[in-house]
Structures are given as C-alpha cells and as structure tokens.
Residue, then its C-alpha position, 0 to 999 in steps of 0.5 A: s476150757d481145758a487150759l484153765i481147769s488144768l491150771s486151776r486144779n493145782a491151785q485149788g487143791s492148795c487153798d482154802q475153799h470152804v468156811r466151817c464153824c468150831d466148837k462154841g467155846k473156841g468161836a468159828k475158825l476158817l479151816t484147810s482142807g489140805p496143805t495151803m500155800g501159806a502154810v507151806l511157805s511159813s514152813v519154808f520161811p519161819n521168818p516173813k521178813s527174810d531176804a530168802l523169801t523176798a528172793f523166792g517171791l520175786s522169782g514168781a515174776i519169772g513164771g508169770v512171763l514164761a508160763p503163758l507163753l509156754l502153755a498158750r500153744r500147748l493148751l489152747a487150739d489155734p484160732g486161725p487168722l482173726g480180724d481185730g473184732e474177731r480177736l476181741v471176741y475170741f479173747a472175751k469168750k475165753v476169759l470173761a465168765p471164769l475171770m468174773l467167776c473169780q472175782w464173785a468168788m472172792f466177794e463172796y468168800q469175803a462175805v461168808s468168812r464175815v459170818p462165824q465172827g458175827e462181824q459186818a461189812w462196815t466193821t472190818g477195821g484194822d491197825d494200820s501199823a499191824d504187820n500182820p493184821r487179823l484175819a478179816v482185815k487180809i480177807a478184806r484186803v485180798a477181795q480188794n487187790t483182786f478187784e483192782q487186779t481184775c480190771v488191770t488184768l482184763g484191760s491190758n490183756a485185751a490191748l495185748a490181744l490187739a497188738l498181737g495181731n495174728g502172731n507177732a515176731a516173737g511167735a506170740d498171738v491172742r492165746a498168749a493174752v488168754m493164757n495171762v488171765y488164766m494164770y491170774i485166775a489160777c494164782r488167785p486162790l494161792f494169793l488168798s492162802a498165802y496172804k492169810e498166813h501173812p501179807s509178806y508171803r503174798l508175793f510170789p502168787l502175786l507175780a506169778g499171777g502177772f502182776w508185773a506181766n500187766g505192765a509188759a503187756m500194756l508197754y508193748a501194746t502202747l509202744r506197737l501203738v505209736g508206731v515202733a516196729d515189731s521184733k523179738g527184742l521189743f516183745y522180750g525187751c518189754q517184758a524184762g524191762v518192766a521187772a528190771a526197772i521196778l527192781g532198780i527203783v525199789a532198790k534205790l528206795l531201800a538203799k535211800k532208807k537204809k542211808k537215812n536210819 
C-alpha cells in the first residue's frame, strides 16, 4: 500500500540491504549503501552505555504510540462500517503480505550473510558474556527477535482491530491497528542496522516499532473484552500505563542492583 511504501522508504535508505565481498585478503564484509542508523547513533552517542543514549532510546516509545494514531487517517482511506469478520479480513489484506515479506527477508538476510564467512546455521555461536558479540551472532539474534515480534505484533493488532470496532471513543479505528504493523515493518531495517553497530543502539527502533505499543493494544482489547466501558481515558491510559509500569519496574530493579553492588 501507499502508506507502507511511504513509511518504508526512509527506513530502507538508512539500512544495510545487501551483502558484498571485499578482496580475499581481508575476507568478506557486509557493506552499507549509505549512512546507516547504527553509524549515525554511534557518532552521536559514541558511548553505547551512556544515559543519553538510553533516554533517546526510550523516546522511541512515544513515536511507537503516537505515529500510528496520527498517520492512520492521513495515509489510509476510511474502509467504512465493517462487521467483525470484515474488519479482520480488511486487516489481514493490508498487513499479511508485507509482514510475512519482512520476516522472510530477515531470515534470508541471515542466511545470505553467512556465505562470505563460510559459516553454517548450526555454528552461529558466541560468548554469552560478550558486550558486543561478533556480527554473525548479532544478525542471528535480530532474525530470532524479528520472528518473536512478528508473532506478537500480528496477534496483538488483530485483537486491537476487533476491539476498536468502527471507531472507539478516542476516534481510532481498524486503520490504527494496520498502521501499528506498518510502523513495525518500517522500523525493522533500522533495528537491524542499530543492532549490528552495537546491541545497545537497538532500543529506539525497537520501541518505535511498537514493542510496548503491542502490550498496550492487548491490554486495551482485554479490558474491553471483560466489559470495561470504552473511553478516551481507557485507550490512552493503556498506552501510557504500559510504558509507565515497565519503566517503574526497571527503575526499581536497577536501584536494587545498584544497592546490592
């Protein structure tokens, strides 16, 4: 769709998209076709463990929540009144092909990236204690994470599509669920690029791609399922509540760890 193409162009321009071989003396390397997100982040935040990088990464959650809501009505035509079955069909038609293409491309990228190094699928091991493991290990983890996130993103937004009906109290409809998936797809190349530079750079594209927004979608759909009355407060409260709860838990765990040390 035009919406997915519009979201993806910038992401594709900022990510590795191909594998090239260098001279035999230096072996094979994955080269970039231009500035990547990983390279940009490493230049802005040279210390991957800095608090500034963490704060920037957490800001991705704002985009992951607001962008789909703001873009859905701008980029997707109103499908009109739909029954539950029709709404699921609309959702599936919009997202299944590009979502599965994204997953296939990530697995294929992982497979092709092994060729220059002469590695096999069963030899992609690494040191669990390594702060920044070798490239093959990072790419394997991105492929695995993408599979995990694809399943959660598809299921949570299918549930959201049903819960939203033909428009909820906040004015969101099935198009918001579709746009959530498109945001995830658009952020996957950025996630790969950032992860390849250093795992610590992955947080912004992870959250912008809906990592926490998925939890908010499932919480909202579950509360509506058990009979909680719809309202703007409920919808936006789920969005903010999930992020606040996670941040609160992480802050307590970090404080406990610091006290222990």
